[in-house]
C-alpha positions, 0 to 999 in steps of 0.5 A, a space after each residue: 179867126 182863132 182856131 184849134 191851133 190857138 188853143 180854142 175853137 171859135 165856132 164851137 164857142 159860138 155854138 155854146 153861146 147859142 145853146 146857152 141862150 136857147 136854154 136860158 143858162 145865164 151862168 154858162 153864157 156869162 162864163 163864155 165872156 171875158 170879164 171886161 167884155 162888151 155887148 153892142 145891141 141891135 137896138 142900140 146901146 152897149 154894155 161892158 163888164 160882168 155886172 152889166 152883161 149879167 143885167 143885160 142877159 138876164 133881161 134878154 133871156 127872161 123875154 126869150 121865145 121858144 123859137 128864138 135863136 134859129 141859126 141861119 148861117 155861121 161864118 168864120 171871119 179873119 178876126 172872129 165869127 159872124 152868126 146870122 140868126 132869128 132874134 127873140 122877136 123873129 127878126 134876122 140879125 147878125 152878131 159878130 164875135 171877137 175873142 181874147 187870146 184865151 178864147 173868151 168872147 171879148 165883144 159881141 156886136 149885133 146888127 139887123 139884117 135887111 131882108 130882100 124884097 
């Protein structure tokens, strides 16, 4: 995982991502991503590049609920950070964040979390 000695704090970037999503700050959210970044969606499909991410996130933020993005767990990993949270529809999901050497998000990959019975 990248850390302060690499010139950026990956956990802090993920927290900034959550806050930008919660506050529907599209420009701030997009600024966290690398120009060639990709988003792999929980629902399937992926979006790559600034224009595609702009379209994807503008749609997602417009449909967000007030209680969206409740953090359940934030976990450093060897190659990035994983975030467990409640998605816009209330379902628990995990998003894996991967970063460039410059501290920009290069990939977010989302997957649903199966709840225990």
